[in-house]
N, C-alpha and C positions, 0 to 999 in steps of 0.2 A: 425527515417529515413529521409533522407534530399530528397527533391523533387526539381529538377532542370530542365532546358530546354537548349537545344543545339541552340545557337543564329545564325539564317541564316539572315542576313541583309535585310531588305525589299527593300531596294534601292540600287540597283547595285550588290546584291549578294555579295560574298566574293571578286568580283572586287572593292569594294568600298573601300577596303584599298588604291587602288591607289589614290583616291581623298577623303581621309578620311573626314567624316562630324560629328562633336561631336553633333549636333542637331538631325541628322536621328538617330544616334545611341542612344541618349537618349530617343526619341520617343519609339524605339523598346524595350528599357530594361523597361521604365515605364510600358509597356504593359505586358511584361514578369513578373515583379513583382506584377501586378494586379492579377495573377493567384494565388498568395499565394506561389510561388517558392521561393526558399532561395538560389539559385545559378545559374548561367549560365555557359556554355563552350563556349569559343571563339576561333577563328582559324586565326591567322594571316597567310598570304600566305608566305611561304618560299622564293621565288624568289624576293618577294617585299623587304623582309629584308635583304637577302643576296644575292644580283645580281652577285656577283663575289666572288670566293672562299674566297678572303682576304678583302671583303667589307662587313661590317655589317653596315647597315645605321642607325644612331641614331635617325634620325627624324622617321623612322618607329618604332622603340622600342618605342619612346615617344607616338606614336600614340596608341601602345598597351597599355601601362600603363595608357593612359588618358582613355581607355575603361574600365580598371578596376576601375579607380577612378569614373566614371559615374555610373557604376553598384552599387558601395558602397554608392552612394547618393540615390540609391533606396533600400537600405537595401539588396542587392545582394552581395553573395561571387562569386567568379571568378575562373573557372579553365582554363588555358591557354594551349593549344596545340600547339607545337612548329614546328613539320615537315608536313606542308601541301604542298607538298604530293599528297595526293589523297582526292578528295571530290565530291560526287555525279557524278561520271564517269569519271570526269576530273582530270588529273595528273597535279601538280604544282611542277614539278622538276626545280631546277635552270639549265641555259643553260650551266654552267660549268660542268654538269652531262651528257649532251645530244649530240646527233649528233656527230660533230668532236671531242668534248671533252669527249665523253662518258667513264665513268669510273665507276667500281663497288661502289654502294652506300655503300655496307656492308664491302667490305673488302680493298678498296684501302687505303692505309695509309694516304694519304694527304687528301682525301675525308673524312675519318673518322675523323680526326684532326679538318677539317675546319668545318664540321657538329657539332661536339662536342662544337667548339668556339661558334657557333651560339646557339646552346641550352644553354650554360653558359650564353652568354651576354642577352639572353631573360629572364632567370631565374633571373639574376642580376637586370634587368630593372624593375621587378614586386615584387621582393622578399620582399620589405620593405612594401608593401601595406597590411594593417591590415585586408582587406578582401579576401586576395589571399588563395583560397581553395587548389590551387596546380597547378602543372605543369604536363602535359602530354608529352611524347617524341614525339607523333605525332599521326595522325589519320590513324589507321589501315595499318601502314607501311610494315606490313608483306604481304601485297598484291603485293609489288614490288618484292618479294623473289621468286615467283614461278607461273608457270601457273594457272589459265588462262591469267593473265597478258600478253600482247602481245609482251612485251620486258623486260622479268624479269632479275633482278640483282642477279645472282645464288649465292647462299650461302648454308652452311651446318648448321646444328643445333648448333654444337659448334661455328661457326664463328658467327651465330646469338646470342648465349650467350654472345660472347664477345663484339659484336657491342652493344647490350642492356645494358650491364654493363658499357660501356664506356659513353653511353647517360646519364643514371641514374646519374653517378658519376659527370659529367658535369652540370646537373641540380642542384645537391645538392651543388656542389661548388658555383654555381651563388646565389642560396638561402643563402648559408652561408656568401658570400660576401655582399649581400644586407642586411642581418641581422646585420652584424658587423658594417656597414657603418650607418644603422639606430640607433644603439645603441651609436655609436660615437656621432653623431649629437644630440642625445636625452641628452646626457652627457654634452653637451655644451650649452644646451638651457634650458629654465624653466622646473622645474619637471613636469612630466605627473601624471594624475590620473589614477590609476589602474581601468580596466572596471569591471562590476559586475561578468563577468565569469572568471575573473583572467587572466593570461597571454595568449596571442594568441596561439592557436595550431600550431604546426609546419607545414607547407604546405606540403602536399603530393607529391610524385613523382610518377608517374605510367606510365605503359607500355601498350597502347591499340592495340588490334589485331581484325581483323575481324574473323567470327567464322570458317574459315578453319583451324585455330589452333587446334580446337578439333574435327574437322570432316573430315579432310583431311590428310591422313598418309603421303602423299608426300611433304605437307608444312613444310618447314624447321623449321618455328617458331611453336613451339607447347605449349602445356599446361604448361610445366615446365617453358617456358619463361615469361609466366604470372604470374605463382607462385612464381617464384625464384627472380624477378626483381622487385623494386619499392616496394612502401608502402601499396599497395591494389592490389587484382586481380581483372581486369577490364575484363567486357564481353559486346559484342554487340550484341544484339537479333533482327534478321531480318526474318520474317517468310515466304519471298519469297525464302527462302534457301530450299523449299519443304515441310515445316511443313504445310502450308495452302493448298497446292495442296493435301497433304495427308489426312488432318483432317478436312478441311474445315475453313474459315475464323475464325469462333467462336467456333471450336471444341476444345476438350481439350488439344490436342497436339500444337494447335496454342496458345490460350490464356495462357497456361502454359510454353511455350517455354522460356521466359525469365527467369522464376522460375527454369525451368530445367538447362539452362546454367548456372546459378548461381552455382547450386548444383554441376554440372559436373566440373566446374573450380574450384571449392572449394576442390574438392577431391585431387587435387595435393599440395594444401597449407602445407607448413611444420609444420607450426605453428598453433594451435588452436586459434580461434579468430581473424585470419588476416581479414581485411575488404574485403568485395565482393562488387563491384560496378556496377551496371548495368548503364553503362556510354552513352549507346544508345540503344534505342528501339522506334519504331514507328509503325503507322498503314499504311503500302504500299497499295496504292488503285489498285495496279494491281492484287491484291491477296485479299484484304479486301474491299469490297463495302463501298462507301463513307457512306451510310446509316448505316453501322455497326461499322464505326470507333470509336463511341462513347463506344459503348458496349466492344469492343476490348479494348480499352484503360482502361477503368474501370475494366475489369475481369484480364488483365494482370497485372495491379498494384496491385490488391488486393490478386492475387496468389503470386506474389513477396513478400507482406508482411509476408507471412508464412515461407520464408527462413531466414537462421541464419546469423548473422553478416553482415548484408546488410548496406553499407555505404548509399546508396541511389539510387534512379532512376532519369536518366536526359533523357527527352523525346526528341526524333528528331521529329520535330524541332519547332522552333518559328513561323516562316513566311513561307507562300507558296513561291516558287520561282515565279517570275514575268514572264508573257507569253511573255513580250517583249524579253527575252533572249531565244536564240536559242538552239537547239540540246540537250537538257536535255532529259533523259529517261521520259516518260510521267508521272510516278508516282512522280517524283521529284515537279512538279508543285501542288501538292495537299497533301503535308506531313505536313503541318503547323498546329499549334494549332490556328493561326490566318491566315486569307486570306492576300494575298500580301498587301492590303491596310488596314489592321488592324482590321477586323471584327472578333469576336470571334466565332469559328466554334464549332459544338457539341462535337468534340473531347477535344477541349480545355476546355469546360464546364465541361466535366467529369473529366479531370485532375485537374481542379481547385478545384472541390467539394472534391476531396481526399486530396490535398495539403492543403487546408484550413481547414480540418477536424482535423488536427493533428495526422492523422494515423501513427502508428510506426510499424516497424517489431518486431516480438516477441523476447524477450530475451532468451527463452529458444528453443535450437535446436530441430528439429525433433528427435525423439529417435530411429527411424528405419533407417537402412543404407543398401542400396542394393549394392552387390559387382561387380565391374567392373573388368574383367579379363584382365589386362594390362600385365600379364606374363602368360606363359605356366606352366603346371604341375611341369616342372623341374626348373621353375624361370626364364628362359630366356625370354626376352621381346617379345611380340607379335608384329607384323608388321602391323596389320589390326585393332588395338583397336580404332582408332579414327572413321573409316568407321563404325563400330558397333555403335558408339554413335550419328552418323548422323541422321537426319530425315529418317525413314523408317528402320533403323539399329535394330538389334535384341536388343541391351542394351537400345536403346531409347525408344522401344515398352516395354520392361519389367518395365523400370522407370515409363512410364506413367501408365501403369496398376497398379502398386503399388500406385501411387499418388492417382488414381481415387479410389481405394477401401479404402485408409486410413481412419479410423474413425473421424480423426479430419480435414480432408481435405487439409493437407499439404503433399508435396511431399517429398520423402525419401532423406537423405543425400546419398553421393556416396563415396563409400570406396574401395580404390585400393586394389586388391588382394595382390599386393606386399607389402602392409603396414597392412596386416591383423593380422600379429603377433605383431605388436605393441599395446599392451593392454594400455599402457600408453596414447598414442595419441587417441585411440579410447574412452577411458573415458573421457578424456580431452574435446573431442567434444559430449559428452554427449549421445554417442551411446549404447543403451542397448539391441537392437534387430537387428540382422544381417541376410539378406536373400540373397539367390543366384537368379540369373536369371533362371526361371523354364526351364526344358529341352525342354518342347515342345513349347517354344517361338520361333516364326520366324521372319525374317526380310528381307526386300530388300531395301537397300539404294538406294536413288533416285540420278540420274543425271539431276541437273538444270544448267541454265545458269547464268554466273556471272551477278551481277546486272548492270555493266556497259554495258553489251550487250544486256539488256532488251530494248523492244521498247518503 
């Protein structure tokens, strides 16, 4: 299993892309590498790279490629997120999408074409780097699609599928272009020596969503969008979603939330063995006391190790936000594994101990699966499945009870009732025991504020 960190620049936060410093970046990445991490996730700001719908700044793309190269010098692979989009309560949409020029991010043909052009250009700019782990379409772009965003870009589930497919295709075109160009360059230069691991793995293309995709039935982007697009199913786990309020910061429902979300999201995977990536998880101090952050980190990762087909865990985040920057939710100033001035925190020590230990997720999937009723007895879709899965929901409670009573301590897989008859899929997933949610299980889904609205 891979261990990585989401890079939050210590100097200037993500505004540092406006005044890029290779030396500041190198200092941060060297510190991340010292944890035993093998990859970082980076976030170029969309308006900085594409300030006009038909202008993609080559200098900005070169800066992103430089970060990938610097990371490589410290032995780090890199995942590049394209559409930022949204970061730590702040939106970064280009001005050509806002105010007098407002058009729908997901459905306007010109906007979709221009956005795809940016994604393709970014993938092309970094696609020939040997340490490129992959390209994510963007950071939790689904939060723009529905409330509680204050100005959502309305879309339907089908339109969201069309949009996601277009962005994934654009990223793959860019990677293909870069690979072809790199091959041509090598063909005209001196012969290269193969690495010990053989040819470089194909970089991943992924779609990253915040957890409303699995917990909010009104969110247009759903579980299928995570499972049907890209090369891995990506989850972001944050216990300020009600988990910590319900279970306590170190309660089973909190430290197992990352594991639960991985199992829940994997239920929609159409192919056994599809990689599952916990691409964001952190210890938010509005619900996790700083004194508990190290224990939360260690227990969360250890439970994730029990899930199947885990590509990796990528912790949020590398460095605390500087107190010199205003108007962040309070928790953002204390999420780092390092302080803003580079001192390793207890949570960082806990992360490093696991990363350096060579801990890996088990190759054998949990043999028990609990059935999620995504359809009614007549086979028609349920309209409240996702609410049932949310913290406090009846299914979430049943999964946790099953996990806590498991002899091996591992949480069960999740099997959709709509796929219960697919015995080949069930066998391929290693499921030998199937249980239903007990009739006497009760739940009361919580209503919690969106992170951007937190004090």
